[in-house]
N, C-alpha and C positions, 0 to 999 in steps of 0.2 A: 504494500500500500504506500503510495506517495502522497505527501501532504506538504503544503507550504508552511513556512515558519510562522506566518501570521495566523493561519488556520490552527496550527498546533497551539499557539499561544491562547487562542480563543476557545479551544476545545480540548485542552490537555487531558482531562479525565477520560474522555472518549478514546483518545489515542493511546493512553496508558493501558486501558482495558483491551484495545485491539492488539497491542504489542504482546499480550499474553499468548496469543496464538500465531501471530505473523509479525515479522519485522515491519517497522514503520520507517520509511525513508523520508527524511525532512529535507525539503528543498528551499533554497533561498536564492532569489534572482535567477531562478531556472536551473540552478546547479545543486546536485546532491551534496549536503553538508554534514549530515549525521544520520545515524540509524538508531532507533529505539527498539530494544529487544527485552524480553521478559528476564527477570532475575534468574529463573531456572535455566534459560538458554545461555545467559552469561556464565553461570556456574559450569555448564557443560563445556563451554569454550575454554574456561580456565583449566578444567580437568583434562581436556584434550591437549592443551598446551603443555601441561605438566607431564603427561604421558609421552608427548613428542620429545621433550628435552630429556626425560629419563631414558628413553630409547637411544637418543644420541649419545648420552653418557655411557650407556652399556656398550655401544658400538665403539666408542673411543677407547674404553678400557680393553675391549677385545683386540683392538689394533695396537695396544701397547701403552696407552696413556695410563700413568700410575695414579693420578689424582693429585690434588693440591697438597695434601699432607705428606704423602710418600715422596713427591717431587721436592718438597721443601727439605725433607730429611736428607735426600741425596745431595742437594745443593749445599747444605750446611756442612757436609763432610769435606767438601773441596775448598772451603774458605780458609 
């Protein structure tokens, strides 16, 4: 659903309710400026981002990255 910034300002409650089921794209001067999503969807995005970075960390470790603590220990031995 696309709405103008002015319409959003005038009918905020309506669009907050609508965002529970579908993203609401806010346009200003004809350009998309923001998206309103439900808190539940926002939490899902955060969980997906956490899972993505956890997977990247596992892949880095599998490729030989030791992690910050182990790397620090190795570097301190050579000082």
